[in-house]
N, CA, C and O atoms as a DFTB+ gen file, in Angstrom:
264 C
 N C O
     1  1     111.632       1.071    -265.289
     2  2     111.703       1.413    -263.881
     3  2     111.575       0.156    -263.009
     4  3     112.347      -0.024    -262.067
     5  1     110.616      -0.703    -263.316
     6  2     110.414      -1.908    -262.524
     7  2     111.101      -3.123    -263.138
     8  3     111.113      -4.200    -262.542
     9  1     111.668      -2.952    -264.322
    10  2     112.281      -4.080    -265.031
    11  2     113.436      -4.683    -264.239
    12  3     113.609      -5.901    -264.243
    13  1     114.232      -3.854    -263.558
    14  2     115.374      -4.361    -262.791
    15  2     114.924      -5.271    -261.649
    16  3     115.505      -6.335    -261.437
    17  1     113.902      -4.858    -260.920
    18  2     113.397      -5.670    -259.807
    19  2     112.809      -6.979    -260.322
    20  3     113.001      -8.032    -259.714
    21  1     112.092      -6.913    -261.443
    22  2     111.498      -8.121    -262.015
    23  2     112.568      -9.061    -262.556
    24  3     112.455     -10.279    -262.412
    25  1     113.607      -8.503    -263.177
    26  2     114.698      -9.327    -263.702
    27  2     115.443     -10.020    -262.565
    28  3     115.762     -11.205    -262.670
    29  1     115.720      -9.308    -261.496
    30  2     116.403      -9.891    -260.346
    31  2     115.562     -11.005    -259.720
    32  3     116.087     -12.059    -259.360
    33  1     114.264     -10.765    -259.595
    34  2     113.368     -11.786    -259.044
    35  2     113.337     -13.018    -259.951
    36  3     113.293     -14.148    -259.466
    37  1     113.359     -12.798    -261.256
    38  2     113.364     -13.923    -262.195
    39  2     114.644     -14.746    -262.045
    40  3     114.593     -15.975    -261.995
    41  1     115.781     -14.074    -261.973
    42  2     117.077     -14.759    -261.840
    43  2     117.155     -15.562    -260.545
    44  3     117.714     -16.659    -260.524
    45  1     116.596     -15.016    -259.468
    46  2     116.686     -15.667    -258.158
    47  2     115.475     -16.553    -257.850
    48  3     115.361     -17.099    -256.753
    49  1     114.562     -16.690    -258.836
    50  2     113.354     -17.501    -258.665
    51  2     112.538     -17.051    -257.453
    52  3     112.066     -17.870    -256.664
    53  1     112.384     -15.730    -257.324
    54  2     111.616     -15.156    -256.225
    55  2     110.223     -14.763    -256.712
    56  3     110.048     -14.317    -257.846
    57  1     109.260     -14.933    -255.852
    58  2     107.902     -14.504    -256.155
    59  2     107.845     -12.978    -256.083
    60  3     108.623     -12.345    -255.369
    61  1     106.905     -12.405    -256.838
    62  2     106.693     -10.959    -256.809
    63  2     105.204     -10.665    -256.627
    64  3     104.341     -11.477    -256.958
    65  1     104.943      -9.503    -256.102
    66  2     103.597      -8.952    -256.033
    67  2     103.618      -7.705    -256.916
    68  3     104.372      -6.766    -256.663
    69  1     102.780      -7.708    -257.955
    70  2     102.775      -6.608    -258.924
    71  2     101.403      -5.947    -258.915
    72  3     100.383      -6.607    -259.109
    73  1     101.389      -4.633    -258.687
    74  2     100.130      -3.879    -258.763
    75  2     100.063      -3.226    -260.137
    76  3     101.006      -2.573    -260.583
    77  1      98.911      -3.421    -260.799
    78  2      98.709      -2.905    -262.154
    79  2      97.789      -1.682    -262.080
    80  3      97.079      -1.493    -261.093
    81  1      97.808      -0.858    -263.124
    82  2      97.037       0.386    -263.138
    83  2      95.558       0.198    -262.847
    84  3      94.937       1.092    -262.274
    85  1      94.976      -0.924    -263.219
    86  2      93.541      -1.135    -262.979
    87  2      93.248      -1.522    -261.525
    88  3      92.095      -1.772    -261.174
    89  1      94.293      -1.572    -260.671
    90  2      94.127      -1.863    -259.254
    91  2      94.324      -3.319    -258.895
    92  3      94.374      -3.671    -257.716
    93  1      94.438      -4.170    -259.906
    94  2      94.619      -5.600    -259.665
    95  2      96.022      -5.862    -259.134
    96  3      96.973      -5.181    -259.517
    97  1      96.149      -6.852    -258.251
    98  2      97.440      -7.276    -257.732
    99  2      97.669      -8.712    -258.161
   100  3      96.848      -9.591    -257.897
   101  1      98.794      -8.942    -258.826
   102  2      99.142     -10.268    -259.336
   103  2     100.343     -10.770    -258.548
   104  3     101.340     -10.058    -258.423
   105  1     100.264     -11.989    -258.014
   106  2     101.354     -12.576    -257.242
   107  2     101.793     -13.861    -257.925
   108  3     100.973     -14.732    -258.218
   109  1     103.105     -13.975    -258.180
   110  2     103.628     -15.177    -258.814
   111  2     105.085     -15.013    -259.210
   112  3     105.762     -14.086    -258.766
   113  1     105.564     -15.932    -260.059
   114  2     106.940     -15.911    -260.544
   115  2     107.018     -15.155    -261.862
   116  3     106.261     -15.459    -262.784
   117  1     107.920     -14.172    -261.975
   118  2     108.010     -13.394    -263.206
   119  2     108.805     -14.110    -264.290
   120  3     109.740     -14.860    -264.012
   121  1     108.411     -13.859    -265.523
   122  2     109.132     -14.301    -266.715
   123  2     109.148     -13.111    -267.659
   124  3     108.104     -12.715    -268.177
   125  1     110.328     -12.537    -267.889
   126  2     110.412     -11.306    -268.664
   127  2     110.681     -11.614    -270.130
   128  3     111.544     -12.427    -270.462
   129  1     109.929     -10.950    -271.000
   130  2     110.126     -11.034    -272.447
   131  2     110.553      -9.649    -272.908
   132  3     109.710      -8.764    -273.059
   133  1     111.827      -9.449    -273.130
   134  2     112.339      -8.127    -273.467
   135  2     111.911      -7.655    -274.860
   136  3     111.751      -6.453    -275.068
   137  1     111.722      -8.566    -275.815
   138  2     111.357      -8.154    -277.168
   139  2     109.979      -7.500    -277.200
   140  3     109.754      -6.571    -277.976
   141  1     109.074      -7.965    -276.383
   142  2     107.711      -7.447    -276.401
   143  2     107.495      -6.336    -275.384
   144  3     106.417      -5.744    -275.344
   145  1     108.510      -6.036    -274.550
   146  2     108.392      -5.054    -273.480
   147  2     107.238      -5.409    -272.540
   148  3     106.499      -4.541    -272.076
   149  1     107.107      -6.705    -272.274
   150  2     106.044      -7.231    -271.423
   151  2     106.641      -8.131    -270.354
   152  3     107.787      -8.569    -270.449
   153  1     105.852      -8.389    -269.358
   154  2     106.228      -9.340    -268.321
   155  2     105.109     -10.367    -268.207
   156  3     103.928     -10.045    -268.334
   157  1     105.509     -11.603    -267.964
   158  2     104.553     -12.672    -267.701
   159  2     104.716     -13.065    -266.243
   160  3     105.836     -13.201    -265.751
   161  1     103.610     -13.244    -265.562
   162  2     103.636     -13.686    -264.174
   163  2     102.935     -15.038    -264.117
   164  3     101.765     -15.168    -264.474
   165  1     103.676     -16.035    -263.660
   166  2     103.110     -17.366    -263.494
   167  2     102.496     -17.443    -262.109
   168  3     103.205     -17.543    -261.107
   169  1     101.153     -17.394    -262.058
   170  2     100.458     -17.488    -260.780
   171  2      99.742     -18.832    -260.708
   172  3      99.791     -19.611    -261.661
   173  1      99.087     -19.108    -259.601
   174  2      98.450     -20.408    -259.387
   175  2      97.409     -20.739    -260.450
   176  3      97.265     -21.901    -260.830
   177  1      96.690     -19.747    -260.927
   178  2      95.620     -20.004    -261.884
   179  2      96.087     -19.999    -263.339
   180  3      95.298     -20.280    -264.241
   181  1      97.354     -19.683    -263.575
   182  2      97.878     -19.657    -264.943
   183  2      98.852     -18.517    -265.148
   184  3      99.427     -17.993    -264.194
   185  1      99.031     -18.135    -266.409
   186  2      99.976     -17.071    -266.755
   187  2      99.213     -15.797    -267.089
   188  3      98.253     -15.818    -267.859
   189  1      99.655     -14.681    -266.495
   190  2      99.096     -13.362    -266.770
   191  2     100.201     -12.550    -267.435
   192  3     101.338     -12.551    -266.963
   193  1      99.878     -11.859    -268.522
   194  2     100.865     -11.063    -269.243
   195  2     100.347      -9.636    -269.392
   196  3      99.168      -9.419    -269.671
   197  1     101.252      -8.653    -269.200
   198  2     100.882      -7.254    -269.367
   199  2     102.144      -6.443    -269.650
   200  3     103.241      -6.869    -269.290
   201  1     102.006      -5.271    -270.294
   202  2     103.165      -4.428    -270.592
   203  2     103.732      -3.758    -269.339
   204  3     103.026      -3.539    -268.354
   205  1     105.021      -3.440    -269.407
   206  2     105.693      -2.781    -268.285
   207  2     105.028      -1.451    -267.924
   208  3     104.981      -1.088    -266.748
   209  1     104.513      -0.718    -268.920
   210  2     103.971       0.611    -268.628
   211  2     102.654       0.575    -267.863
   212  3     102.163       1.628    -267.457
   213  1     102.064      -0.605    -267.653
   214  2     100.856      -0.725    -266.835
   215  2     101.171      -1.008    -265.362
   216  3     100.267      -1.039    -264.527
   217  1     102.455      -1.214    -265.047
   218  2     102.858      -1.549    -263.676
   219  2     102.933      -0.287    -262.829
   220  3     103.532       0.711    -263.232
   221  1     102.321      -0.343    -261.653
   222  2     102.342       0.773    -260.705
   223  2     103.358       0.522    -259.598
   224  3     104.045       1.442    -259.155
   225  1     103.449      -0.752    -259.145
   226  2     104.338      -1.081    -258.026
   227  2     104.757      -2.540    -258.112
   228  3     103.960      -3.399    -258.489
   229  1     106.019      -2.821    -257.760
   230  2     106.531      -4.197    -257.708
   231  2     107.149      -4.427    -256.336
   232  3     107.905      -3.595    -255.835
   233  1     106.820      -5.566    -255.735
   234  2     107.429      -5.948    -254.464
   235  2     107.943      -7.378    -254.607
   236  3     107.181      -8.289    -254.931
   237  1     109.235      -7.569    -254.365
   238  2     109.801      -8.923    -254.372
   239  2     109.502      -9.585    -253.045
   240  3     109.652      -8.968    -251.990
   241  1     109.081     -10.837    -253.091
   242  2     108.778     -11.593    -251.891
   243  2     109.956     -12.539    -251.625
   244  3     110.133     -13.521    -252.346
   245  1     110.745     -12.254    -250.616
   246  2     111.988     -12.956    -250.356
   247  2     111.806     -13.889    -249.166
   248  3     111.394     -13.457    -248.090
   249  1     112.110     -15.150    -249.358
   250  2     112.054     -16.133    -248.278
   251  2     113.375     -16.130    -247.524
   252  3     114.446     -16.188    -248.127
   253  1     113.289     -16.062    -246.219
   254  2     114.471     -16.152    -245.376
   255  2     114.475     -17.515    -244.702
   256  3     113.469     -17.937    -244.132
   257  1     115.612     -18.203    -244.770
   258  2     115.712     -19.478    -244.070
   259  2     116.814     -19.366    -243.012
   260  3     117.895     -18.843    -243.281
   261  1     116.530     -19.850    -241.840
   262  2     117.486     -19.744    -240.731
   263  2     118.090     -21.070    -240.438
   264  3     118.920     -21.185    -239.536
């Protein structure tokens, strides 16, 4: 369900905000590993990895330049 948004963000090098079932919100650059059915998020403090089925909400953070 959220894999498409995460894949698009990865291709376009866009940051994402991901809410996980435990209520935590992770913000960073996604790196998708399809074999493991997991996503890695590169945030400022390091890499966080979790399965797709723990994701509650994904928001792509898009920079607009004028």
